[in-house]
Chimera marker file (.cmm) of the C-alpha trace (Angstrom):
<marker_set name="trace">
<marker id="1" x="0.109" y="-0.157" z="0.009" r="1" g="1" b="0" radius="0.5"/>
<marker id="2" x="1.384" y="3.102" z="-0.878" r="1" g="1" b="0" radius="0.5"/>
<marker id="3" x="2.041" y="6.141" z="1.830" r="1" g="1" b="0" radius="0.5"/>
<marker id="4" x="1.436" y="9.254" z="-0.424" r="1" g="1" b="0" radius="0.5"/>
<marker id="5" x="-1.216" y="11.236" z="-0.311" r="1" g="1" b="0" radius="0.5"/>
<marker id="6" x="-1.738" y="10.627" z="-4.549" r="1" g="1" b="0" radius="0.5"/>
<marker id="7" x="0.294" y="9.429" z="-7.329" r="1" g="1" b="0" radius="0.5"/>
<marker id="8" x="3.697" y="11.492" z="-7.368" r="1" g="1" b="0" radius="0.5"/>
<marker id="9" x="5.617" y="11.049" z="-10.479" r="1" g="1" b="0" radius="0.5"/>
<marker id="10" x="9.813" y="11.998" z="-11.080" r="1" g="1" b="0" radius="0.5"/>
<marker id="11" x="8.475" y="15.200" z="-13.102" r="1" g="1" b="0" radius="0.5"/>
<marker id="12" x="6.219" y="16.262" z="-10.253" r="1" g="1" b="0" radius="0.5"/>
<marker id="13" x="9.588" y="16.279" z="-7.973" r="1" g="1" b="0" radius="0.5"/>
<marker id="14" x="12.089" y="17.870" z="-11.188" r="1" g="1" b="0" radius="0.5"/>
<marker id="15" x="9.743" y="21.070" z="-11.141" r="1" g="1" b="0" radius="0.5"/>
<marker id="16" x="10.109" y="21.323" z="-7.949" r="1" g="1" b="0" radius="0.5"/>
<marker id="17" x="13.756" y="21.455" z="-8.143" r="1" g="1" b="0" radius="0.5"/>
<marker id="18" x="12.839" y="24.799" z="-9.817" r="1" g="1" b="0" radius="0.5"/>
<marker id="19" x="11.590" y="26.376" z="-6.383" r="1" g="1" b="0" radius="0.5"/>
<marker id="20" x="8.647" y="28.259" z="-6.109" r="1" g="1" b="0" radius="0.5"/>
<marker id="21" x="9.545" y="31.350" z="-8.299" r="1" g="1" b="0" radius="0.5"/>
<marker id="22" x="11.422" y="29.236" z="-10.904" r="1" g="1" b="0" radius="0.5"/>
<marker id="23" x="14.649" y="30.671" z="-10.112" r="1" g="1" b="0" radius="0.5"/>
<marker id="24" x="16.736" y="27.127" z="-8.372" r="1" g="1" b="0" radius="0.5"/>
<marker id="25" x="17.493" y="25.783" z="-5.429" r="1" g="1" b="0" radius="0.5"/>
<marker id="26" x="20.178" y="24.247" z="-3.830" r="1" g="1" b="0" radius="0.5"/>
<marker id="27" x="18.829" y="20.828" z="-5.445" r="1" g="1" b="0" radius="0.5"/>
<marker id="28" x="20.072" y="22.199" z="-8.538" r="1" g="1" b="0" radius="0.5"/>
<marker id="29" x="23.333" y="23.832" z="-6.961" r="1" g="1" b="0" radius="0.5"/>
<marker id="30" x="24.612" y="20.205" z="-5.354" r="1" g="1" b="0" radius="0.5"/>
<marker id="31" x="22.678" y="18.049" z="-8.415" r="1" g="1" b="0" radius="0.5"/>
<marker id="32" x="20.527" y="16.325" z="-6.492" r="1" g="1" b="0" radius="0.5"/>
<marker id="33" x="17.491" y="14.238" z="-8.069" r="1" g="1" b="0" radius="0.5"/>
<marker id="34" x="14.893" y="12.436" z="-6.959" r="1" g="1" b="0" radius="0.5"/>
<marker id="35" x="15.224" y="8.898" z="-8.970" r="1" g="1" b="0" radius="0.5"/>
<marker id="36" x="12.922" y="6.567" z="-7.915" r="1" g="1" b="0" radius="0.5"/>
<marker id="37" x="9.220" y="6.701" z="-6.250" r="1" g="1" b="0" radius="0.5"/>
<marker id="38" x="8.334" y="3.289" z="-4.538" r="1" g="1" b="0" radius="0.5"/>
<marker id="39" x="5.178" y="2.803" z="-2.817" r="1" g="1" b="0" radius="0.5"/>
<marker id="40" x="7.048" y="3.269" z="0.719" r="1" g="1" b="0" radius="0.5"/>
<marker id="41" x="10.181" y="4.811" z="0.175" r="1" g="1" b="0" radius="0.5"/>
<marker id="42" x="12.112" y="7.634" z="-2.356" r="1" g="1" b="0" radius="0.5"/>
<marker id="43" x="15.445" y="7.327" z="-3.382" r="1" g="1" b="0" radius="0.5"/>
<marker id="44" x="17.551" y="10.637" z="-4.480" r="1" g="1" b="0" radius="0.5"/>
<marker id="45" x="21.187" y="10.851" z="-5.815" r="1" g="1" b="0" radius="0.5"/>
<marker id="46" x="24.018" y="13.110" z="-5.649" r="1" g="1" b="0" radius="0.5"/>
<marker id="47" x="27.821" y="13.054" z="-7.121" r="1" g="1" b="0" radius="0.5"/>
<marker id="48" x="30.167" y="12.744" z="-4.637" r="1" g="1" b="0" radius="0.5"/>
<marker id="49" x="31.820" y="15.530" z="-7.128" r="1" g="1" b="0" radius="0.5"/>
<marker id="50" x="34.519" y="18.123" z="-5.634" r="1" g="1" b="0" radius="0.5"/>
<marker id="51" x="31.811" y="20.393" z="-5.695" r="1" g="1" b="0" radius="0.5"/>
<marker id="52" x="30.457" y="19.169" z="-2.471" r="1" g="1" b="0" radius="0.5"/>
<marker id="53" x="33.854" y="18.249" z="-0.874" r="1" g="1" b="0" radius="0.5"/>
<marker id="54" x="35.481" y="19.399" z="2.543" r="1" g="1" b="0" radius="0.5"/>
<marker id="55" x="39.016" y="20.884" z="2.495" r="1" g="1" b="0" radius="0.5"/>
<marker id="56" x="40.841" y="17.155" z="2.615" r="1" g="1" b="0" radius="0.5"/>
<marker id="57" x="38.883" y="16.138" z="-0.839" r="1" g="1" b="0" radius="0.5"/>
<marker id="58" x="35.963" y="13.910" z="0.802" r="1" g="1" b="0" radius="0.5"/>
<marker id="59" x="32.036" y="14.703" z="0.862" r="1" g="1" b="0" radius="0.5"/>
<marker id="60" x="31.100" y="17.105" z="3.433" r="1" g="1" b="0" radius="0.5"/>
<marker id="61" x="29.053" y="16.253" z="6.084" r="1" g="1" b="0" radius="0.5"/>
<marker id="62" x="26.770" y="18.524" z="5.407" r="1" g="1" b="0" radius="0.5"/>
<marker id="63" x="26.341" y="18.020" z="1.476" r="1" g="1" b="0" radius="0.5"/>
<marker id="64" x="25.211" y="14.227" z="3.360" r="1" g="1" b="0" radius="0.5"/>
<marker id="65" x="22.679" y="15.971" z="5.387" r="1" g="1" b="0" radius="0.5"/>
<marker id="66" x="21.628" y="18.407" z="2.702" r="1" g="1" b="0" radius="0.5"/>
<marker id="67" x="20.689" y="15.333" z="0.476" r="1" g="1" b="0" radius="0.5"/>
<marker id="68" x="19.368" y="13.287" z="3.628" r="1" g="1" b="0" radius="0.5"/>
<marker id="69" x="17.085" y="16.110" z="4.162" r="1" g="1" b="0" radius="0.5"/>
<marker id="70" x="16.217" y="16.768" z="0.537" r="1" g="1" b="0" radius="0.5"/>
<marker id="71" x="14.699" y="13.234" z="-0.226" r="1" g="1" b="0" radius="0.5"/>
<marker id="72" x="13.416" y="13.218" z="3.067" r="1" g="1" b="0" radius="0.5"/>
<marker id="73" x="11.558" y="16.891" z="2.750" r="1" g="1" b="0" radius="0.5"/>
<marker id="74" x="10.332" y="15.860" z="-0.839" r="1" g="1" b="0" radius="0.5"/>
<marker id="75" x="8.949" y="12.116" z="0.351" r="1" g="1" b="0" radius="0.5"/>
<marker id="76" x="7.642" y="14.217" z="4.172" r="1" g="1" b="0" radius="0.5"/>
<marker id="77" x="5.675" y="16.569" z="1.670" r="1" g="1" b="0" radius="0.5"/>
<marker id="78" x="4.089" y="13.844" z="-0.756" r="1" g="1" b="0" radius="0.5"/>
<marker id="79" x="2.753" y="11.901" z="1.822" r="1" g="1" b="0" radius="0.5"/>
<marker id="80" x="0.529" y="14.610" z="3.567" r="1" g="1" b="0" radius="0.5"/>
<marker id="81" x="-2.517" y="16.663" z="2.002" r="1" g="1" b="0" radius="0.5"/>
<marker id="82" x="0.033" y="19.354" z="0.126" r="1" g="1" b="0" radius="0.5"/>
<marker id="83" x="-2.616" y="21.447" z="-0.782" r="1" g="1" b="0" radius="0.5"/>
<marker id="84" x="-3.744" y="22.002" z="3.219" r="1" g="1" b="0" radius="0.5"/>
<marker id="85" x="-0.510" y="21.384" z="4.758" r="1" g="1" b="0" radius="0.5"/>
<marker id="86" x="3.284" y="21.701" z="4.065" r="1" g="1" b="0" radius="0.5"/>
<marker id="87" x="6.117" y="19.915" z="5.519" r="1" g="1" b="0" radius="0.5"/>
<marker id="88" x="9.326" y="21.219" z="6.734" r="1" g="1" b="0" radius="0.5"/>
<marker id="89" x="12.724" y="20.056" z="8.534" r="1" g="1" b="0" radius="0.5"/>
<marker id="90" x="12.062" y="20.268" z="11.999" r="1" g="1" b="0" radius="0.5"/>
<marker id="91" x="14.993" y="18.380" z="13.329" r="1" g="1" b="0" radius="0.5"/>
<marker id="92" x="17.854" y="16.020" z="11.859" r="1" g="1" b="0" radius="0.5"/>
<marker id="93" x="21.298" y="14.347" z="12.671" r="1" g="1" b="0" radius="0.5"/>
<marker id="94" x="23.503" y="12.081" z="10.354" r="1" g="1" b="0" radius="0.5"/>
<marker id="95" x="26.194" y="9.639" z="11.686" r="1" g="1" b="0" radius="0.5"/>
<marker id="96" x="29.066" y="9.851" z="8.942" r="1" g="1" b="0" radius="0.5"/>
<marker id="97" x="30.124" y="6.277" z="8.422" r="1" g="1" b="0" radius="0.5"/>
<marker id="98" x="32.483" y="6.048" z="5.579" r="1" g="1" b="0" radius="0.5"/>
<marker id="99" x="34.268" y="8.558" z="3.450" r="1" g="1" b="0" radius="0.5"/>
<marker id="100" x="33.230" y="9.008" z="-0.498" r="1" g="1" b="0" radius="0.5"/>
<marker id="101" x="35.774" y="11.333" z="-3.023" r="1" g="1" b="0" radius="0.5"/>
<marker id="102" x="33.906" y="10.275" z="-6.048" r="1" g="1" b="0" radius="0.5"/>
<marker id="103" x="31.155" y="8.508" z="-7.661" r="1" g="1" b="0" radius="0.5"/>
<marker id="104" x="27.556" y="8.586" z="-7.144" r="1" g="1" b="0" radius="0.5"/>
<marker id="105" x="26.058" y="8.986" z="-3.396" r="1" g="1" b="0" radius="0.5"/>
<marker id="106" x="22.211" y="7.298" z="-2.948" r="1" g="1" b="0" radius="0.5"/>
<marker id="107" x="19.799" y="7.857" z="-0.559" r="1" g="1" b="0" radius="0.5"/>
<marker id="108" x="16.934" y="6.330" z="0.187" r="1" g="1" b="0" radius="0.5"/>
<marker id="109" x="14.160" y="7.792" z="2.496" r="1" g="1" b="0" radius="0.5"/>
<marker id="110" x="11.719" y="5.500" z="4.703" r="1" g="1" b="0" radius="0.5"/>
<marker id="111" x="9.244" y="6.620" z="6.981" r="1" g="1" b="0" radius="0.5"/>
<marker id="112" x="9.513" y="5.405" z="10.757" r="1" g="1" b="0" radius="0.5"/>
<marker id="113" x="6.415" y="7.483" z="11.802" r="1" g="1" b="0" radius="0.5"/>
<marker id="114" x="3.696" y="8.813" z="9.765" r="1" g="1" b="0" radius="0.5"/>
<marker id="115" x="1.748" y="11.502" z="11.989" r="1" g="1" b="0" radius="0.5"/>
<marker id="116" x="-1.223" y="14.205" z="12.032" r="1" g="1" b="0" radius="0.5"/>
<marker id="117" x="1.635" y="16.813" z="13.329" r="1" g="1" b="0" radius="0.5"/>
<marker id="118" x="4.885" y="15.482" z="12.252" r="1" g="1" b="0" radius="0.5"/>
<marker id="119" x="6.754" y="12.487" z="10.612" r="1" g="1" b="0" radius="0.5"/>
<marker id="120" x="9.802" y="11.089" z="10.900" r="1" g="1" b="0" radius="0.5"/>
<marker id="121" x="11.949" y="9.323" z="8.316" r="1" g="1" b="0" radius="0.5"/>
<marker id="122" x="15.493" y="7.426" z="8.128" r="1" g="1" b="0" radius="0.5"/>
<marker id="123" x="17.972" y="8.052" z="5.054" r="1" g="1" b="0" radius="0.5"/>
<marker id="124" x="20.257" y="5.466" z="4.225" r="1" g="1" b="0" radius="0.5"/>
<marker id="125" x="23.288" y="6.756" z="1.639" r="1" g="1" b="0" radius="0.5"/>
<marker id="126" x="25.210" y="4.421" z="-0.500" r="1" g="1" b="0" radius="0.5"/>
<marker id="127" x="28.363" y="4.776" z="-2.048" r="1" g="1" b="0" radius="0.5"/>
<marker id="128" x="28.883" y="3.874" z="-5.899" r="1" g="1" b="0" radius="0.5"/>
<marker id="129" x="29.836" y="0.249" z="-4.356" r="1" g="1" b="0" radius="0.5"/>
<marker id="130" x="27.312" y="-0.321" z="-1.922" r="1" g="1" b="0" radius="0.5"/>
<marker id="131" x="28.665" y="1.046" z="1.202" r="1" g="1" b="0" radius="0.5"/>
<marker id="132" x="26.392" y="2.575" z="4.013" r="1" g="1" b="0" radius="0.5"/>
<marker id="133" x="28.185" y="5.975" z="4.111" r="1" g="1" b="0" radius="0.5"/>
<marker id="134" x="25.829" y="7.757" z="6.230" r="1" g="1" b="0" radius="0.5"/>
<marker id="135" x="22.772" y="7.286" z="8.646" r="1" g="1" b="0" radius="0.5"/>
<marker id="136" x="20.388" y="10.004" z="9.074" r="1" g="1" b="0" radius="0.5"/>
<marker id="137" x="16.520" y="10.913" z="10.800" r="1" g="1" b="0" radius="0.5"/>
<marker id="138" x="14.697" y="13.742" z="10.352" r="1" g="1" b="0" radius="0.5"/>
<marker id="139" x="11.272" y="14.757" z="11.906" r="1" g="1" b="0" radius="0.5"/>
<marker id="140" x="9.417" y="16.993" z="9.769" r="1" g="1" b="0" radius="0.5"/>
<marker id="141" x="6.678" y="19.091" z="10.990" r="1" g="1" b="0" radius="0.5"/>
<marker id="142" x="3.439" y="18.775" z="9.224" r="1" g="1" b="0" radius="0.5"/>
<marker id="143" x="2.172" y="22.711" z="9.401" r="1" g="1" b="0" radius="0.5"/>
<marker id="144" x="-1.303" y="24.508" z="7.630" r="1" g="1" b="0" radius="0.5"/>
<marker id="145" x="-1.517" y="26.535" z="4.924" r="1" g="1" b="0" radius="0.5"/>
<link id1="1" id2="2" r="1" g="1" b="0" radius="0.2"/>
<link id1="2" id2="3" r="1" g="1" b="0" radius="0.2"/>
<link id1="3" id2="4" r="1" g="1" b="0" radius="0.2"/>
<link id1="4" id2="5" r="1" g="1" b="0" radius="0.2"/>
<link id1="5" id2="6" r="1" g="1" b="0" radius="0.2"/>
<link id1="6" id2="7" r="1" g="1" b="0" radius="0.2"/>
<link id1="7" id2="8" r="1" g="1" b="0" radius="0.2"/>
<link id1="8" id2="9" r="1" g="1" b="0" radius="0.2"/>
<link id1="9" id2="10" r="1" g="1" b="0" radius="0.2"/>
<link id1="10" id2="11" r="1" g="1" b="0" radius="0.2"/>
<link id1="11" id2="12" r="1" g="1" b="0" radius="0.2"/>
<link id1="12" id2="13" r="1" g="1" b="0" radius="0.2"/>
<link id1="13" id2="14" r="1" g="1" b="0" radius="0.2"/>
<link id1="14" id2="15" r="1" g="1" b="0" radius="0.2"/>
<link id1="15" id2="16" r="1" g="1" b="0" radius="0.2"/>
<link id1="16" id2="17" r="1" g="1" b="0" radius="0.2"/>
<link id1="17" id2="18" r="1" g="1" b="0" radius="0.2"/>
<link id1="18" id2="19" r="1" g="1" b="0" radius="0.2"/>
<link id1="19" id2="20" r="1" g="1" b="0" radius="0.2"/>
<link id1="20" id2="21" r="1" g="1" b="0" radius="0.2"/>
<link id1="21" id2="22" r="1" g="1" b="0" radius="0.2"/>
<link id1="22" id2="23" r="1" g="1" b="0" radius="0.2"/>
<link id1="23" id2="24" r="1" g="1" b="0" radius="0.2"/>
<link id1="24" id2="25" r="1" g="1" b="0" radius="0.2"/>
<link id1="25" id2="26" r="1" g="1" b="0" radius="0.2"/>
<link id1="26" id2="27" r="1" g="1" b="0" radius="0.2"/>
<link id1="27" id2="28" r="1" g="1" b="0" radius="0.2"/>
<link id1="28" id2="29" r="1" g="1" b="0" radius="0.2"/>
<link id1="29" id2="30" r="1" g="1" b="0" radius="0.2"/>
<link id1="30" id2="31" r="1" g="1" b="0" radius="0.2"/>
<link id1="31" id2="32" r="1" g="1" b="0" radius="0.2"/>
<link id1="32" id2="33" r="1" g="1" b="0" radius="0.2"/>
<link id1="33" id2="34" r="1" g="1" b="0" radius="0.2"/>
<link id1="34" id2="35" r="1" g="1" b="0" radius="0.2"/>
<link id1="35" id2="36" r="1" g="1" b="0" radius="0.2"/>
<link id1="36" id2="37" r="1" g="1" b="0" radius="0.2"/>
<link id1="37" id2="38" r="1" g="1" b="0" radius="0.2"/>
<link id1="38" id2="39" r="1" g="1" b="0" radius="0.2"/>
<link id1="39" id2="40" r="1" g="1" b="0" radius="0.2"/>
<link id1="40" id2="41" r="1" g="1" b="0" radius="0.2"/>
<link id1="41" id2="42" r="1" g="1" b="0" radius="0.2"/>
<link id1="42" id2="43" r="1" g="1" b="0" radius="0.2"/>
<link id1="43" id2="44" r="1" g="1" b="0" radius="0.2"/>
<link id1="44" id2="45" r="1" g="1" b="0" radius="0.2"/>
<link id1="45" id2="46" r="1" g="1" b="0" radius="0.2"/>
<link id1="46" id2="47" r="1" g="1" b="0" radius="0.2"/>
<link id1="47" id2="48" r="1" g="1" b="0" radius="0.2"/>
<link id1="48" id2="49" r="1" g="1" b="0" radius="0.2"/>
<link id1="49" id2="50" r="1" g="1" b="0" radius="0.2"/>
<link id1="50" id2="51" r="1" g="1" b="0" radius="0.2"/>
<link id1="51" id2="52" r="1" g="1" b="0" radius="0.2"/>
<link id1="52" id2="53" r="1" g="1" b="0" radius="0.2"/>
<link id1="53" id2="54" r="1" g="1" b="0" radius="0.2"/>
<link id1="54" id2="55" r="1" g="1" b="0" radius="0.2"/>
<link id1="55" id2="56" r="1" g="1" b="0" radius="0.2"/>
<link id1="56" id2="57" r="1" g="1" b="0" radius="0.2"/>
<link id1="57" id2="58" r="1" g="1" b="0" radius="0.2"/>
<link id1="58" id2="59" r="1" g="1" b="0" radius="0.2"/>
<link id1="59" id2="60" r="1" g="1" b="0" radius="0.2"/>
<link id1="60" id2="61" r="1" g="1" b="0" radius="0.2"/>
<link id1="61" id2="62" r="1" g="1" b="0" radius="0.2"/>
<link id1="62" id2="63" r="1" g="1" b="0" radius="0.2"/>
<link id1="63" id2="64" r="1" g="1" b="0" radius="0.2"/>
<link id1="64" id2="65" r="1" g="1" b="0" radius="0.2"/>
<link id1="65" id2="66" r="1" g="1" b="0" radius="0.2"/>
<link id1="66" id2="67" r="1" g="1" b="0" radius="0.2"/>
<link id1="67" id2="68" r="1" g="1" b="0" radius="0.2"/>
<link id1="68" id2="69" r="1" g="1" b="0" radius="0.2"/>
<link id1="69" id2="70" r="1" g="1" b="0" radius="0.2"/>
<link id1="70" id2="71" r="1" g="1" b="0" radius="0.2"/>
<link id1="71" id2="72" r="1" g="1" b="0" radius="0.2"/>
<link id1="72" id2="73" r="1" g="1" b="0" radius="0.2"/>
<link id1="73" id2="74" r="1" g="1" b="0" radius="0.2"/>
<link id1="74" id2="75" r="1" g="1" b="0" radius="0.2"/>
<link id1="75" id2="76" r="1" g="1" b="0" radius="0.2"/>
<link id1="76" id2="77" r="1" g="1" b="0" radius="0.2"/>
<link id1="77" id2="78" r="1" g="1" b="0" radius="0.2"/>
<link id1="78" id2="79" r="1" g="1" b="0" radius="0.2"/>
<link id1="79" id2="80" r="1" g="1" b="0" radius="0.2"/>
<link id1="80" id2="81" r="1" g="1" b="0" radius="0.2"/>
<link id1="81" id2="82" r="1" g="1" b="0" radius="0.2"/>
<link id1="82" id2="83" r="1" g="1" b="0" radius="0.2"/>
<link id1="83" id2="84" r="1" g="1" b="0" radius="0.2"/>
<link id1="84" id2="85" r="1" g="1" b="0" radius="0.2"/>
<link id1="85" id2="86" r="1" g="1" b="0" radius="0.2"/>
<link id1="86" id2="87" r="1" g="1" b="0" radius="0.2"/>
<link id1="87" id2="88" r="1" g="1" b="0" radius="0.2"/>
<link id1="88" id2="89" r="1" g="1" b="0" radius="0.2"/>
<link id1="89" id2="90" r="1" g="1" b="0" radius="0.2"/>
<link id1="90" id2="91" r="1" g="1" b="0" radius="0.2"/>
<link id1="91" id2="92" r="1" g="1" b="0" radius="0.2"/>
<link id1="92" id2="93" r="1" g="1" b="0" radius="0.2"/>
<link id1="93" id2="94" r="1" g="1" b="0" radius="0.2"/>
<link id1="94" id2="95" r="1" g="1" b="0" radius="0.2"/>
<link id1="95" id2="96" r="1" g="1" b="0" radius="0.2"/>
<link id1="96" id2="97" r="1" g="1" b="0" radius="0.2"/>
<link id1="97" id2="98" r="1" g="1" b="0" radius="0.2"/>
<link id1="98" id2="99" r="1" g="1" b="0" radius="0.2"/>
<link id1="99" id2="100" r="1" g="1" b="0" radius="0.2"/>
<link id1="100" id2="101" r="1" g="1" b="0" radius="0.2"/>
<link id1="101" id2="102" r="1" g="1" b="0" radius="0.2"/>
<link id1="102" id2="103" r="1" g="1" b="0" radius="0.2"/>
<link id1="103" id2="104" r="1" g="1" b="0" radius="0.2"/>
<link id1="104" id2="105" r="1" g="1" b="0" radius="0.2"/>
<link id1="105" id2="106" r="1" g="1" b="0" radius="0.2"/>
<link id1="106" id2="107" r="1" g="1" b="0" radius="0.2"/>
<link id1="107" id2="108" r="1" g="1" b="0" radius="0.2"/>
<link id1="108" id2="109" r="1" g="1" b="0" radius="0.2"/>
<link id1="109" id2="110" r="1" g="1" b="0" radius="0.2"/>
<link id1="110" id2="111" r="1" g="1" b="0" radius="0.2"/>
<link id1="111" id2="112" r="1" g="1" b="0" radius="0.2"/>
<link id1="112" id2="113" r="1" g="1" b="0" radius="0.2"/>
<link id1="113" id2="114" r="1" g="1" b="0" radius="0.2"/>
<link id1="114" id2="115" r="1" g="1" b="0" radius="0.2"/>
<link id1="115" id2="116" r="1" g="1" b="0" radius="0.2"/>
<link id1="116" id2="117" r="1" g="1" b="0" radius="0.2"/>
<link id1="117" id2="118" r="1" g="1" b="0" radius="0.2"/>
<link id1="118" id2="119" r="1" g="1" b="0" radius="0.2"/>
<link id1="119" id2="120" r="1" g="1" b="0" radius="0.2"/>
<link id1="120" id2="121" r="1" g="1" b="0" radius="0.2"/>
<link id1="121" id2="122" r="1" g="1" b="0" radius="0.2"/>
<link id1="122" id2="123" r="1" g="1" b="0" radius="0.2"/>
<link id1="123" id2="124" r="1" g="1" b="0" radius="0.2"/>
<link id1="124" id2="125" r="1" g="1" b="0" radius="0.2"/>
<link id1="125" id2="126" r="1" g="1" b="0" radius="0.2"/>
<link id1="126" id2="127" r="1" g="1" b="0" radius="0.2"/>
<link id1="127" id2="128" r="1" g="1" b="0" radius="0.2"/>
<link id1="128" id2="129" r="1" g="1" b="0" radius="0.2"/>
<link id1="129" id2="130" r="1" g="1" b="0" radius="0.2"/>
<link id1="130" id2="131" r="1" g="1" b="0" radius="0.2"/>
<link id1="131" id2="132" r="1" g="1" b="0" radius="0.2"/>
<link id1="132" id2="133" r="1" g="1" b="0" radius="0.2"/>
<link id1="133" id2="134" r="1" g="1" b="0" radius="0.2"/>
<link id1="134" id2="135" r="1" g="1" b="0" radius="0.2"/>
<link id1="135" id2="136" r="1" g="1" b="0" radius="0.2"/>
<link id1="136" id2="137" r="1" g="1" b="0" radius="0.2"/>
<link id1="137" id2="138" r="1" g="1" b="0" radius="0.2"/>
<link id1="138" id2="139" r="1" g="1" b="0" radius="0.2"/>
<link id1="139" id2="140" r="1" g="1" b="0" radius="0.2"/>
<link id1="140" id2="141" r="1" g="1" b="0" radius="0.2"/>
<link id1="141" id2="142" r="1" g="1" b="0" radius="0.2"/>
<link id1="142" id2="143" r="1" g="1" b="0" radius="0.2"/>
<link id1="143" id2="144" r="1" g="1" b="0" radius="0.2"/>
<link id1="144" id2="145" r="1" g="1" b="0" radius="0.2"/>
</marker_set>
């Protein structure tokens, strides 16, 4: 059974990447893309390129968190009635387990809790070799428009 309030497509996600005013977003800056939507999960990717590296030449922890919050926020918003509510990140944490220097990072967000006022999401980020690089948990506040 699907957790989405109504059917959602990759095209819907791509439109959001442009932002409310069509001038671009962090998703475009970091090249984050939603690439898969399952019945109870959403997947996003981000290149582990020098644009997201820290001075040591590895992916900046903040870039991992931006990837995690992006995929969880998109999922949270599609899991609620977006015409009456919107979701914003209220809290996020991350454990960085393995450094990444190149390739493609893949983040999968799955719900831990879907409530009336908040939702909680677990996000696992793997590198191109399939190794777990980061585990994150985000709480989204559900706000009435």
